[in-house]
All heavy atoms as a GROMACS GRO file, in nm:
protein
  598
    1MET      N    1   0.082  -0.120   0.000
    1MET     CA    2   0.000   0.000   0.000
    1MET      C    3   0.086   0.126   0.000
    1MET      O    4   0.049   0.225  -0.059
    1MET     CB    5  -0.092  -0.005   0.123
    1MET     CG    6  -0.183   0.114   0.137
    1MET     SD    7  -0.308   0.113   0.008
    1MET     CE    8  -0.403   0.253   0.054
    2LYS      N    9   0.202   0.121   0.065
    2LYS     CA   10   0.286   0.240   0.074
    2LYS      C   11   0.339   0.281  -0.063
    2LYS      O   12   0.350   0.399  -0.091
    2LYS     CB   13   0.402   0.216   0.170
    2LYS     CG   14   0.361   0.218   0.313
    2LYS     CD   15   0.482   0.209   0.403
    2LYS     CE   16   0.438   0.213   0.547
    2LYS     NZ   17   0.551   0.210   0.639
    3SER      N   18   0.372   0.183  -0.147
    3SER     CA   19   0.426   0.219  -0.278
    3SER      C   20   0.322   0.291  -0.363
    3SER      O   21   0.354   0.383  -0.437
    3SER     CB   22   0.479   0.095  -0.351
    3SER     OG   23   0.373   0.007  -0.381
    4GLY      N   24   0.197   0.251  -0.353
    4GLY     CA   25   0.090   0.319  -0.426
    4GLY      C   26   0.070   0.462  -0.380
    4GLY      O   27   0.054   0.553  -0.460
    5LEU      N   28   0.076   0.480  -0.249
    5LEU     CA   29   0.060   0.614  -0.194
    5LEU      C   30   0.178   0.703  -0.232
    5LEU      O   31   0.161   0.817  -0.273
    5LEU     CB   32   0.045   0.607  -0.042
    5LEU     CG   33   0.028   0.740   0.030
    5LEU    CD1   34  -0.098   0.809  -0.018
    5LEU    CD2   35   0.025   0.718   0.179
    6PHE      N   36   0.299   0.649  -0.221
    6PHE     CA   37   0.417   0.728  -0.257
    6PHE      C   38   0.421   0.757  -0.407
    6PHE      O   39   0.462   0.865  -0.449
    6PHE     CB   40   0.545   0.658  -0.213
    6PHE     CG   41   0.566   0.660  -0.065
    6PHE    CD1   42   0.598   0.544   0.003
    6PHE    CD2   43   0.552   0.777   0.008
    6PHE    CE1   44   0.617   0.544   0.140
    6PHE    CE2   45   0.571   0.779   0.146
    6PHE     CZ   46   0.603   0.661   0.212
    7GLY      N   47   0.376   0.664  -0.488
    7GLY     CA   48   0.368   0.688  -0.632
    7GLY      C   49   0.269   0.798  -0.665
    7GLY      O   50   0.294   0.882  -0.750
    8PHE      N   51   0.156   0.796  -0.595
    8PHE     CA   52   0.056   0.901  -0.615
    8PHE      C   53   0.111   1.036  -0.574
    8PHE      O   54   0.093   1.136  -0.645
    8PHE     CB   55  -0.071   0.868  -0.536
    8PHE     CG   56  -0.177   0.972  -0.546
    8PHE    CD1   57  -0.249   0.988  -0.663
    8PHE    CD2   58  -0.206   1.056  -0.439
    8PHE    CE1   59  -0.348   1.085  -0.674
    8PHE    CE2   60  -0.303   1.152  -0.449
    8PHE     CZ   61  -0.375   1.166  -0.566
    9LEU      N   62   0.179   1.043  -0.460
    9LEU     CA   63   0.237   1.169  -0.414
    9LEU      C   64   0.345   1.218  -0.511
    9LEU      O   65   0.356   1.338  -0.538
    9LEU     CB   66   0.294   1.154  -0.273
    9LEU     CG   67   0.190   1.137  -0.163
    9LEU    CD1   68   0.258   1.108  -0.030
    9LEU    CD2   69   0.101   1.258  -0.153
   10PHE      N   70   0.425   1.126  -0.563
   10PHE     CA   71   0.528   1.163  -0.661
   10PHE      C   72   0.464   1.220  -0.786
   10PHE      O   73   0.507   1.324  -0.838
   10PHE     CB   74   0.614   1.041  -0.695
   10PHE     CG   75   0.719   1.069  -0.797
   10PHE    CD1   76   0.832   1.142  -0.764
   10PHE    CD2   77   0.703   1.024  -0.928
   10PHE    CE1   78   0.929   1.169  -0.860
   10PHE    CE2   79   0.798   1.049  -1.023
   10PHE     CZ   80   0.913   1.122  -0.988
   11ALA      N   81   0.359   1.154  -0.836
   11ALA     CA   82   0.289   1.204  -0.955
   11ALA      C   83   0.226   1.340  -0.928
   11ALA      O   84   0.229   1.428  -1.014
   11ALA     CB   85   0.182   1.103  -0.998
   12MET      N   86   0.173   1.358  -0.808
   12MET     CA   87   0.112   1.486  -0.774
   12MET      C   88   0.216   1.598  -0.776
   12MET      O   89   0.194   1.703  -0.834
   12MET     CB   90   0.049   1.478  -0.634
   12MET     CG   91  -0.015   1.607  -0.588
   12MET     SD   92  -0.078   1.600  -0.420
   12MET     CE   93   0.072   1.584  -0.327
   13TRP      N   94   0.333   1.574  -0.716
   13TRP     CA   95   0.437   1.676  -0.715
   13TRP      C   96   0.491   1.702  -0.855
   13TRP      O   97   0.522   1.817  -0.889
   13TRP     CB   98   0.550   1.638  -0.618
   13TRP     CG   99   0.514   1.675  -0.478
   13TRP    CD1  100   0.476   1.590  -0.379
   13TRP    CD2  101   0.506   1.807  -0.424
   13TRP    NE1  102   0.446   1.661  -0.265
   13TRP    CE2  103   0.465   1.794  -0.290
   13TRP    CE3  104   0.531   1.933  -0.474
   13TRP    CZ2  105   0.448   1.904  -0.207
   13TRP    CZ3  106   0.514   2.042  -0.391
   13TRP    CH2  107   0.473   2.027  -0.260
   14CYS      N  108   0.503   1.598  -0.936
   14CYS     CA  109   0.548   1.619  -1.075
   14CYS      C  110   0.450   1.708  -1.150
   14CYS      O  111   0.492   1.799  -1.223
   14CYS     CB  112   0.564   1.485  -1.146
   14CYS     SG  113   0.707   1.392  -1.094
   15LEU      N  114   0.321   1.684  -1.133
   15LEU     CA  115   0.220   1.766  -1.200
   15LEU      C  116   0.223   1.910  -1.149
   15LEU      O  117   0.204   2.004  -1.227
   15LEU     CB  118   0.081   1.707  -1.181
   15LEU     CG  119   0.049   1.586  -1.268
   15LEU    CD1  120  -0.085   1.527  -1.228
   15LEU    CD2  121   0.049   1.622  -1.414
   16ILE      N  122   0.249   1.928  -1.021
   16ILE     CA  123   0.257   2.064  -0.966
   16ILE      C  124   0.375   2.138  -1.027
   16ILE      O  125   0.363   2.254  -1.068
   16ILE     CB  126   0.266   2.060  -0.812
   16ILE    CG1  127   0.133   2.016  -0.753
   16ILE    CG2  128   0.308   2.195  -0.756
   16ILE    CD1  129   0.138   1.987  -0.605
   17ILE      N  130   0.490   2.072  -1.035
   17ILE     CA  131   0.609   2.136  -1.090
   17ILE      C  132   0.592   2.166  -1.239
   17ILE      O  133   0.624   2.276  -1.286
   17ILE     CB  134   0.734   2.050  -1.063
   17ILE    CG1  135   0.762   2.051  -0.912
   17ILE    CG2  136   0.855   2.100  -1.141
   17ILE    CD1  137   0.867   1.952  -0.869
   18VAL      N  138   0.540   2.069  -1.313
   18VAL     CA  139   0.518   2.090  -1.457
   18VAL      C  140   0.414   2.200  -1.479
   18VAL      O  141   0.431   2.286  -1.566
   18VAL     CB  142   0.473   1.957  -1.524
   18VAL    CG1  143   0.422   1.980  -1.664
   18VAL    CG2  144   0.588   1.859  -1.526
   19GLY      N  145   0.307   2.199  -1.401
   19GLY     CA  146   0.204   2.302  -1.413
   19GLY      C  147   0.258   2.441  -1.384
   19GLY      O  148   0.227   2.537  -1.453
   20GLY      N  149   0.342   2.451  -1.282
   20GLY     CA  150   0.403   2.579  -1.251
   20GLY      C  151   0.493   2.628  -1.363
   20GLY      O  152   0.495   2.746  -1.398
   21GLY      N  153   0.568   2.534  -1.421
   21GLY     CA  154   0.654   2.570  -1.535
   21GLY      C  155   0.574   2.617  -1.655
   21GLY      O  156   0.610   2.714  -1.722
   22ILE      N  157   0.464   2.549  -1.683
   22ILE     CA  158   0.379   2.589  -1.796
   22ILE      C  159   0.322   2.728  -1.772
   22ILE      O  160   0.321   2.812  -1.862
   22ILE     CB  161   0.265   2.486  -1.817
   22ILE    CG1  162   0.323   2.356  -1.874
   22ILE    CG2  163   0.157   2.540  -1.908
   22ILE    CD1  164   0.223   2.244  -1.882
   23VAL      N  165   0.276   2.752  -1.651
   23VAL     CA  166   0.216   2.883  -1.621
   23VAL      C  167   0.319   2.994  -1.635
   23VAL      O  168   0.293   3.098  -1.696
   23VAL     CB  169   0.152   2.882  -1.480
   23VAL    CG1  170   0.116   3.021  -1.436
   23VAL    CG2  171   0.030   2.793  -1.478
   24VAL      N  172   0.439   2.972  -1.582
   24VAL     CA  173   0.542   3.077  -1.586
   24VAL      C  174   0.594   3.098  -1.728
   24VAL      O  175   0.607   3.211  -1.775
   24VAL     CB  176   0.658   3.042  -1.489
   24VAL    CG1  177   0.776   3.133  -1.511
   24VAL    CG2  178   0.609   3.051  -1.346
   25LEU      N  179   0.624   2.988  -1.798
   25LEU     CA  180   0.687   3.000  -1.930
   25LEU      C  181   0.589   3.034  -2.042
   25LEU      O  182   0.625   3.107  -2.135
   25LEU     CB  183   0.762   2.872  -1.964
   25LEU     CG  184   0.883   2.840  -1.876
   25LEU    CD1  185   0.941   2.705  -1.914
   25LEU    CD2  186   0.988   2.948  -1.889
   26LEU      N  187   0.469   2.981  -2.036
   26LEU     CA  188   0.376   3.000  -2.147
   26LEU      C  189   0.270   3.107  -2.120
   26LEU      O  190   0.235   3.184  -2.210
   26LEU     CB  191   0.308   2.868  -2.182
   26LEU     CG  192   0.401   2.757  -2.230
   26LEU    CD1  193   0.321   2.631  -2.260
   26LEU    CD2  194   0.480   2.800  -2.352
   27LEU      N  195   0.216   3.109  -2.000
   27LEU     CA  196   0.109   3.206  -1.973
   27LEU      C  197   0.162   3.344  -1.935
   27LEU      O  198   0.098   3.444  -1.964
   27LEU     CB  199   0.019   3.156  -1.860
   27LEU     CG  200  -0.069   3.036  -1.892
   27LEU    CD1  201  -0.158   3.005  -1.774
   27LEU    CD2  202  -0.151   3.059  -2.015
   28GLY      N  203   0.276   3.349  -1.870
   28GLY     CA  204   0.331   3.477  -1.826
   28GLY      C  205   0.351   3.578  -1.938
   28GLY      O  206   0.312   3.694  -1.925
   29PRO      N  207   0.412   3.539  -2.050
   29PRO     CA  208   0.438   3.637  -2.156
   29PRO      C  209   0.318   3.676  -2.242
   29PRO      O  210   0.330   3.763  -2.327
   29PRO     CB  211   0.541   3.567  -2.244
   29PRO     CG  212   0.588   3.448  -2.173
   29PRO     CD  213   0.485   3.416  -2.070
   30ILE      N  214   0.202   3.615  -2.221
   30ILE     CA  215   0.086   3.648  -2.303
   30ILE      C  216   0.044   3.792  -2.277
   30ILE      O  217   0.026   3.834  -2.164
   30ILE     CB  218  -0.032   3.554  -2.273
   30ILE    CG1  219  -0.001   3.413  -2.321
   30ILE    CG2  220  -0.160   3.605  -2.339
   30ILE    CD1  221  -0.110   3.313  -2.289
   31SER      N  222   0.030   3.867  -2.385
   31SER     CA  223  -0.021   4.004  -2.373
   31SER      C  224  -0.111   4.032  -2.493
   31SER      O  225  -0.088   3.984  -2.603
   31SER     CB  226   0.093   4.106  -2.367
   31SER     OG  227   0.166   4.103  -2.487
   32ILE      N  228  -0.212   4.108  -2.470
   32ILE     CA  229  -0.312   4.142  -2.571
   32ILE      C  230  -0.304   4.294  -2.592
   32ILE      O  231  -0.290   4.370  -2.498
   32ILE     CB  232  -0.454   4.104  -2.524
   32ILE    CG1  233  -0.461   3.956  -2.485
   32ILE    CG2  234  -0.558   4.137  -2.628
   32ILE    CD1  235  -0.441   3.860  -2.598
   33SER      N  236  -0.315   4.336  -2.716
   33SER     CA  237  -0.318   4.480  -2.744
   33SER      C  238  -0.428   4.509  -2.844
   33SER      O  239  -0.476   4.421  -2.915
   33SER     CB  240  -0.183   4.527  -2.798
   33SER     OG  241  -0.153   4.461  -2.918
   34GLY      N  242  -0.469   4.632  -2.847
   34GLY     CA  243  -0.572   4.673  -2.940
   34GLY      C  244  -0.705   4.703  -2.875
   34GLY      O  245  -0.801   4.739  -2.944
   35PHE      N  246  -0.714   4.687  -2.743
   35PHE     CA  247  -0.839   4.714  -2.674
   35PHE      C  248  -0.830   4.836  -2.583
   35PHE      O  249  -0.917   4.857  -2.499
   35PHE     CB  250  -0.881   4.591  -2.592
   35PHE     CG  251  -0.917   4.472  -2.677
   35PHE    CD1  252  -0.826   4.369  -2.694
   35PHE    CD2  253  -1.039   4.465  -2.740
   35PHE    CE1  254  -0.858   4.260  -2.772
   35PHE    CE2  255  -1.072   4.356  -2.818
   35PHE     CZ  256  -0.981   4.253  -2.835
   36GLY      N  257  -0.723   4.911  -2.595
   36GLY     CA  258  -0.708   5.034  -2.516
   36GLY      C  259  -0.686   5.006  -2.369
   36GLY      O  260  -0.594   4.934  -2.331
   37GLU      N  261  -0.771   5.062  -2.286
   37GLU     CA  262  -0.759   5.047  -2.141
   37GLU      C  263  -0.787   4.905  -2.093
   37GLU      O  264  -0.752   4.869  -1.981
   37GLU     CB  265  -0.855   5.144  -2.071
   37GLU     CG  266  -0.822   5.290  -2.091
   37GLU     CD  267  -0.697   5.330  -2.015
   37GLU    OE1  268  -0.677   5.281  -1.902
   37GLU    OE2  269  -0.620   5.409  -2.070
   38LEU      N  270  -0.853   4.825  -2.175
   38LEU     CA  271  -0.891   4.691  -2.133
   38LEU      C  272  -0.787   4.584  -2.168
   38LEU      O  273  -0.811   4.466  -2.147
   38LEU     CB  274  -1.025   4.652  -2.196
   38LEU     CG  275  -1.146   4.734  -2.152
   38LEU    CD1  276  -1.270   4.691  -2.228
   38LEU    CD2  277  -1.168   4.720  -2.002
   39ASP      N  278  -0.672   4.624  -2.220
   39ASP     CA  279  -0.568   4.527  -2.257
   39ASP      C  280  -0.529   4.438  -2.140
   39ASP      O  281  -0.524   4.316  -2.153
   39ASP     CB  282  -0.443   4.598  -2.310
   39ASP     CG  283  -0.463   4.657  -2.447
   39ASP    OD1  284  -0.564   4.624  -2.512
   39ASP    OD2  285  -0.376   4.737  -2.488
   40TRP      N  286  -0.499   4.498  -2.026
   40TRP     CA  287  -0.455   4.420  -1.909
   40TRP      C  288  -0.565   4.330  -1.859
   40TRP      O  289  -0.541   4.218  -1.816
   40TRP     CB  290  -0.408   4.514  -1.798
   40TRP     CG  291  -0.517   4.601  -1.744
   40TRP    CD1  292  -0.556   4.722  -1.789
   40TRP    CD2  293  -0.605   4.568  -1.637
   40TRP    NE1  294  -0.662   4.769  -1.717
   40TRP    CE2  295  -0.695   4.677  -1.621
   40TRP    CE3  296  -0.617   4.460  -1.552
   40TRP    CZ2  297  -0.794   4.679  -1.525
   40TRP    CZ3  298  -0.717   4.461  -1.455
   40TRP    CH2  299  -0.804   4.570  -1.443
   41PHE      N  300  -0.691   4.378  -1.864
   41PHE     CA  301  -0.804   4.299  -1.815
   41PHE      C  302  -0.828   4.177  -1.903
   41PHE      O  303  -0.847   4.066  -1.853
   41PHE     CB  304  -0.930   4.386  -1.808
   41PHE     CG  305  -1.050   4.311  -1.757
   41PHE    CD1  306  -1.062   4.281  -1.623
   41PHE    CD2  307  -1.150   4.271  -1.844
   41PHE    CE1  308  -1.172   4.212  -1.575
   41PHE    CE2  309  -1.260   4.202  -1.798
   41PHE     CZ  310  -1.271   4.172  -1.663
   42ILE      N  311  -0.825   4.196  -2.034
   42ILE     CA  312  -0.850   4.086  -2.126
   42ILE      C  313  -0.737   3.983  -2.119
   42ILE      O  314  -0.763   3.862  -2.117
   42ILE     CB  315  -0.871   4.138  -2.269
   42ILE    CG1  316  -1.001   4.218  -2.275
   42ILE    CG2  317  -0.874   4.025  -2.370
   42ILE    CD1  318  -1.027   4.289  -2.404
   43SER      N  319  -0.612   4.029  -2.112
   43SER     CA  320  -0.502   3.933  -2.103
   43SER      C  321  -0.507   3.858  -1.970
   43SER      O  322  -0.480   3.737  -1.966
   43SER     CB  323  -0.367   4.002  -2.122
   43SER     OG  324  -0.339   4.092  -2.018
   44SER      N  325  -0.543   3.925  -1.862
   44SER     CA  326  -0.556   3.858  -1.732
   44SER      C  327  -0.671   3.758  -1.735
   44SER      O  328  -0.661   3.648  -1.677
   44SER     CB  329  -0.580   3.959  -1.622
   44SER     OG  330  -0.468   4.042  -1.605
   45LEU      N  331  -0.780   3.792  -1.800
   45LEU     CA  332  -0.894   3.702  -1.812
   45LEU      C  333  -0.856   3.576  -1.890
   45LEU      O  334  -0.890   3.464  -1.848
   45LEU     CB  335  -1.011   3.774  -1.879
   45LEU     CG  336  -1.143   3.700  -1.888
   45LEU    CD1  337  -1.200   3.679  -1.749
   45LEU    CD2  338  -1.241   3.779  -1.973
   46ILE      N  339  -0.784   3.593  -1.999
   46ILE     CA  340  -0.740   3.479  -2.078
   46ILE      C  341  -0.646   3.391  -1.996
   46ILE      O  342  -0.658   3.268  -1.997
   46ILE     CB  343  -0.674   3.526  -2.209
   46ILE    CG1  344  -0.780   3.587  -2.301
   46ILE    CG2  345  -0.601   3.412  -2.279
   46ILE    CD1  346  -0.724   3.657  -2.422
   47LYS      N  347  -0.552   3.452  -1.925
   47LYS     CA  348  -0.459   3.376  -1.841
   47LYS      C  349  -0.533   3.300  -1.731
   47LYS      O  350  -0.502   3.184  -1.702
   47LYS     CB  351  -0.355   3.468  -1.778
   47LYS     CG  352  -0.257   3.524  -1.878
   47LYS     CD  353  -0.162   3.621  -1.810
   47LYS     CE  354  -0.075   3.693  -1.908
   47LYS     NZ  355   0.017   3.787  -1.843
   48ALA      N  356  -0.632   3.363  -1.671
   48ALA     CA  357  -0.708   3.298  -1.564
   48ALA      C  358  -0.788   3.179  -1.618
   48ALA      O  359  -0.794   3.074  -1.553
   48ALA     CB  360  -0.801   3.398  -1.498
   49ILE      N  361  -0.849   3.195  -1.734
   49ILE     CA  362  -0.926   3.085  -1.793
   49ILE      C  363  -0.835   2.968  -1.826
   49ILE      O  364  -0.867   2.852  -1.797
   49ILE     CB  365  -1.003   3.134  -1.917
   49ILE    CG1  366  -1.116   3.228  -1.874
   49ILE    CG2  367  -1.059   3.017  -1.997
   49ILE    CD1  368  -1.183   3.301  -1.988
   50ILE      N  369  -0.719   2.995  -1.886
   50ILE     CA  370  -0.626   2.888  -1.919
   50ILE      C  371  -0.575   2.820  -1.792
   50ILE      O  372  -0.563   2.697  -1.786
   50ILE     CB  373  -0.509   2.942  -2.004
   50ILE    CG1  374  -0.561   2.987  -2.141
   50ILE    CG2  375  -0.400   2.836  -2.022
   50ILE    CD1  376  -0.459   3.059  -2.225
   51ALA      N  377  -0.546   2.898  -1.688
   51ALA     CA  378  -0.498   2.840  -1.562
   51ALA      C  379  -0.606   2.751  -1.499
   51ALA      O  380  -0.576   2.643  -1.447
   51ALA     CB  381  -0.457   2.950  -1.466
   52LEU      N  382  -0.732   2.793  -1.503
   52LEU     CA  383  -0.839   2.711  -1.450
   52LEU      C  384  -0.857   2.581  -1.528
   52LEU      O  385  -0.882   2.475  -1.470
   52LEU     CB  386  -0.970   2.790  -1.448
   52LEU     CG  387  -0.981   2.897  -1.340
   52LEU    CD1  388  -1.106   2.980  -1.361
   52LEU    CD2  389  -0.980   2.834  -1.203
   53ILE      N  390  -0.843   2.589  -1.659
   53ILE     CA  391  -0.850   2.469  -1.742
   53ILE      C  392  -0.737   2.373  -1.706
   53ILE      O  393  -0.758   2.252  -1.693
   53ILE     CB  394  -0.848   2.506  -1.892
   53ILE    CG1  395  -0.979   2.574  -1.931
   53ILE    CG2  396  -0.826   2.383  -1.979
   53ILE    CD1  397  -0.978   2.637  -2.068
   54LEU      N  398  -0.617   2.426  -1.685
   54LEU     CA  399  -0.504   2.342  -1.644
   54LEU      C  400  -0.529   2.277  -1.509
   54LEU      O  401  -0.496   2.159  -1.489
   54LEU     CB  402  -0.375   2.423  -1.640
   54LEU     CG  403  -0.312   2.457  -1.774
   54LEU    CD1  404  -0.194   2.551  -1.754
   54LEU    CD2  405  -0.269   2.332  -1.847
   55VAL      N  406  -0.588   2.349  -1.416
   55VAL     CA  407  -0.619   2.292  -1.284
   55VAL      C  408  -0.718   2.178  -1.298
   55VAL      O  409  -0.700   2.071  -1.237
   55VAL     CB  410  -0.672   2.402  -1.188
   55VAL    CG1  411  -0.734   2.340  -1.064
   55VAL    CG2  412  -0.561   2.497  -1.151
   56VAL      N  413  -0.820   2.195  -1.379
   56VAL     CA  414  -0.919   2.089  -1.399
   56VAL      C  415  -0.853   1.967  -1.463
   56VAL      O  416  -0.878   1.853  -1.422
   56VAL     CB  417  -1.037   2.140  -1.484
   56VAL    CG1  418  -1.127   2.026  -1.528
   56VAL    CG2  419  -1.117   2.244  -1.407
   57ILE      N  420  -0.767   1.990  -1.561
   57ILE     CA  421  -0.696   1.879  -1.626
   57ILE      C  422  -0.609   1.806  -1.525
   57ILE      O  423  -0.605   1.683  -1.521
   57ILE     CB  424  -0.614   1.929  -1.747
   57ILE    CG1  425  -0.708   1.973  -1.859
   57ILE    CG2  426  -0.518   1.821  -1.796
   57ILE    CD1  427  -0.638   2.044  -1.973
   58TRP      N  428  -0.536   1.881  -1.441
   58TRP     CA  429  -0.449   1.818  -1.340
   58TRP      C  430  -0.532   1.735  -1.243
   58TRP      O  431  -0.492   1.627  -1.203
   58TRP     CB  432  -0.370   1.922  -1.264
   58TRP     CG  433  -0.250   1.983  -1.329
   58TRP    CD1  434  -0.167   2.072  -1.270
   58TRP    CD2  435  -0.198   1.966  -1.461
   58TRP    NE1  436  -0.068   2.109  -1.358
   58TRP    CE2  437  -0.084   2.046  -1.475
   58TRP    CE3  438  -0.237   1.890  -1.571
   58TRP    CZ2  439  -0.009   2.052  -1.592
   58TRP    CZ3  440  -0.163   1.896  -1.688
   58TRP    CH2  441  -0.052   1.975  -1.697
   59ILE      N  442  -0.648   1.787  -1.201
   59ILE     CA  443  -0.734   1.713  -1.108
   59ILE      C  444  -0.784   1.583  -1.173
   59ILE      O  445  -0.785   1.478  -1.109
   59ILE     CB  446  -0.851   1.800  -1.060
   59ILE    CG1  447  -0.798   1.909  -0.967
   59ILE    CG2  448  -0.957   1.717  -0.989
   59ILE    CD1  449  -0.900   2.013  -0.928
   60LEU      N  450  -0.823   1.590  -1.299
   60LEU     CA  451  -0.867   1.469  -1.369
   60LEU      C  452  -0.755   1.367  -1.382
   60LEU      O  453  -0.776   1.247  -1.363
   60LEU     CB  454  -0.923   1.506  -1.507
   60LEU     CG  455  -1.055   1.582  -1.507
   60LEU    CD1  456  -1.093   1.623  -1.649
   60LEU    CD2  457  -1.165   1.499  -1.445
   61ILE      N  458  -0.634   1.415  -1.414
   61ILE     CA  459  -0.520   1.324  -1.425
   61ILE      C  460  -0.491   1.259  -1.290
   61ILE      O  461  -0.470   1.137  -1.282
   61ILE     CB  462  -0.396   1.398  -1.479
   61ILE    CG1  463  -0.415   1.435  -1.625
   61ILE    CG2  464  -0.270   1.315  -1.462
   61ILE    CD1  465  -0.308   1.527  -1.680
   62LEU      N  466  -0.488   1.337  -1.184
   62LEU     CA  467  -0.462   1.280  -1.051
   62LEU      C  468  -0.572   1.182  -1.009
   62LEU      O  469  -0.544   1.081  -0.945
   62LEU     CB  470  -0.448   1.391  -0.948
   62LEU     CG  471  -0.316   1.466  -0.951
   62LEU    CD1  472  -0.321   1.584  -0.854
   62LEU    CD2  473  -0.201   1.375  -0.918
   63SER      N  474  -0.695   1.211  -1.045
   63SER     CA  475  -0.804   1.120  -1.013
   63SER      C  476  -0.787   0.987  -1.085
   63SER      O  477  -0.807   0.880  -1.026
   63SER     CB  478  -0.937   1.184  -1.049
   63SER     OG  479  -1.042   1.096  -1.027
   64LYS      N  480  -0.750   0.993  -1.212
   64LYS     CA  481  -0.726   0.869  -1.288
   64LYS      C  482  -0.610   0.790  -1.230
   64LYS      O  483  -0.617   0.668  -1.217
   64LYS     CB  484  -0.698   0.901  -1.436
   64LYS     CG  485  -0.814   0.962  -1.509
   64LYS     CD  486  -0.924   0.863  -1.528
   64LYS     CE  487  -1.034   0.928  -1.608
   64LYS     NZ  488  -1.150   0.843  -1.623
   65ILE      N  489  -0.501   0.859  -1.194
   65ILE     CA  490  -0.385   0.791  -1.134
   65ILE      C  491  -0.423   0.728  -1.002
   65ILE      O  492  -0.386   0.612  -0.973
   65ILE     CB  493  -0.267   0.890  -1.118
   65ILE    CG1  494  -0.213   0.931  -1.255
   65ILE    CG2  495  -0.156   0.828  -1.033
   65ILE    CD1  496  -0.110   1.042  -1.248
   66LYS      N  497  -0.498   0.800  -0.920
   66LYS     CA  498  -0.541   0.747  -0.790
   66LYS      C  499  -0.626   0.623  -0.808
   66LYS      O  500  -0.603   0.520  -0.743
   66LYS     CB  501  -0.619   0.853  -0.713
   66LYS     CG  502  -0.676   0.803  -0.580
   66LYS     CD  503  -0.772   0.900  -0.519
   66LYS     CE  504  -0.894   0.925  -0.600
   66LYS     NZ  505  -1.006   0.836  -0.583
   67ASN      N  506  -0.723   0.629  -0.898
   67ASN     CA  507  -0.810   0.514  -0.921
   67ASN      C  508  -0.730   0.396  -0.972
   67ASN      O  509  -0.751   0.282  -0.929
   67ASN     CB  510  -0.922   0.550  -1.018
   67ASN     CG  511  -1.022   0.644  -0.957
   67ASN    OD1  512  -1.034   0.653  -0.836
   67ASN    ND2  513  -1.093   0.716  -1.042
   68TRP      N  514  -0.638   0.419  -1.062
   68TRP     CA  515  -0.557   0.311  -1.118
   68TRP      C  516  -0.470   0.247  -1.011
   68TRP      O  517  -0.460   0.125  -1.000
   68TRP     CB  518  -0.471   0.366  -1.232
   68TRP     CG  519  -0.376   0.266  -1.288
   68TRP    CD1  520  -0.407   0.158  -1.366
   68TRP    CD2  521  -0.235   0.263  -1.269
   68TRP    NE1  522  -0.294   0.090  -1.397
   68TRP    CE2  523  -0.186   0.152  -1.339
   68TRP    CE3  524  -0.146   0.344  -1.200
   68TRP    CZ2  525  -0.051   0.120  -1.341
   68TRP    CZ3  526  -0.012   0.313  -1.204
   68TRP    CH2  527   0.033   0.202  -1.273
   69MET      N  528  -0.406   0.330  -0.927
   69MET     CA  529  -0.317   0.276  -0.823
   69MET      C  530  -0.393   0.198  -0.717
   69MET      O  531  -0.350   0.092  -0.675
   69MET     CB  532  -0.238   0.389  -0.757
   69MET     CG  533  -0.129   0.443  -0.842
   69MET     SD  534  -0.034   0.562  -0.750
   69MET     CE  535   0.096   0.594  -0.866
   70PHE      N  536  -0.507   0.250  -0.674
   70PHE     CA  537  -0.578   0.182  -0.568
   70PHE      C  538  -0.652   0.059  -0.619
   70PHE      O  539  -0.669  -0.038  -0.545
   70PHE     CB  540  -0.670   0.278  -0.494
   70PHE     CG  541  -0.594   0.376  -0.409
   70PHE    CD1  542  -0.604   0.512  -0.431
   70PHE    CD2  543  -0.511   0.332  -0.309
   70PHE    CE1  544  -0.532   0.601  -0.354
   70PHE    CE2  545  -0.438   0.420  -0.232
   70PHE     CZ  546  -0.449   0.556  -0.255
   71LYS      N  547  -0.693   0.057  -0.744
   71LYS     CA  548  -0.749  -0.065  -0.801
   71LYS      C  549  -0.642  -0.173  -0.810
   71LYS      O  550  -0.668  -0.289  -0.788
   71LYS     CB  551  -0.809  -0.037  -0.938
   71LYS     CG  552  -0.943   0.030  -0.933
   71LYS     CD  553  -0.997   0.053  -1.072
   71LYS     CE  554  -1.126   0.132  -1.065
   71LYS     NZ  555  -1.178   0.163  -1.199
   72LYS      N  556  -0.520  -0.129  -0.844
   72LYS     CA  557  -0.407  -0.223  -0.851
   72LYS      C  558  -0.377  -0.279  -0.713
   72LYS      O  559  -0.349  -0.398  -0.698
   72LYS     CB  560  -0.286  -0.150  -0.909
   72LYS     CG  561  -0.168  -0.239  -0.939
   72LYS     CD  562  -0.063  -0.162  -1.014
   72LYS     CE  563   0.051  -0.131  -0.918
   72LYS     NZ  564   0.163  -0.064  -0.982
   73GLU      N  565  -0.384  -0.196  -0.610
   73GLU     CA  566  -0.358  -0.240  -0.473
   73GLU      C  567  -0.467  -0.338  -0.424
   73GLU      O  568  -0.437  -0.432  -0.352
   73GLU     CB  569  -0.350  -0.122  -0.378
   73GLU     CG  570  -0.227  -0.036  -0.396
   73GLU     CD  571  -0.101  -0.108  -0.354
   73GLU    OE1  572  -0.106  -0.191  -0.261
   73GLU    OE2  573   0.004  -0.082  -0.416
   74ILE      N  574  -0.591  -0.314  -0.464
   74ILE     CA  575  -0.700  -0.401  -0.420
   74ILE      C  576  -0.687  -0.540  -0.483
   74ILE      O  577  -0.714  -0.640  -0.419
   74ILE     CB  578  -0.837  -0.336  -0.454
   74ILE    CG1  579  -0.859  -0.216  -0.364
   74ILE    CG2  580  -0.949  -0.436  -0.438
   74ILE    CD1  581  -0.981  -0.134  -0.399
   75LYS      N  582  -0.642  -0.546  -0.608
   75LYS     CA  583  -0.627  -0.674  -0.676
   75LYS      C  584  -0.516  -0.759  -0.615
   75LYS      O  585  -0.517  -0.879  -0.626
   75LYS     CB  586  -0.599  -0.651  -0.824
   75LYS     CG  587  -0.720  -0.602  -0.899
   75LYS     CD  588  -0.690  -0.585  -1.045
   75LYS     CE  589  -0.812  -0.529  -1.116
   75LYS     NZ  590  -0.784  -0.506  -1.258
   76LEU      N  591  -0.419  -0.696  -0.549
   76LEU     CA  592  -0.310  -0.772  -0.486
   76LEU      C  593  -0.361  -0.833  -0.361
   76LEU      O  594  -0.380  -0.923  -0.314
   76LEU     CB  595  -0.192  -0.680  -0.452
   76LEU     CG  596  -0.119  -0.621  -0.571
   76LEU    CD1  597  -0.011  -0.525  -0.521
   76LEU    CD2  598  -0.054  -0.728  -0.655
   0.00000   0.00000   0.00000
């Protein structure tokens, strides 16, 4: 049981580190122009939507990994 739990925690930390890297490297430099005073608001809105989508994807991935690991543990 310990190996499944440690594997899950390892996968969780890997996803956190990769997600942080994606946010900093890809979302940080996004900027929108052409909307005047609303440039910062629109670019922030786009960044927030993309970040929320990434969080949902990470949660789904972790849920699948958790289910796979614990089903494997139950079969043993």
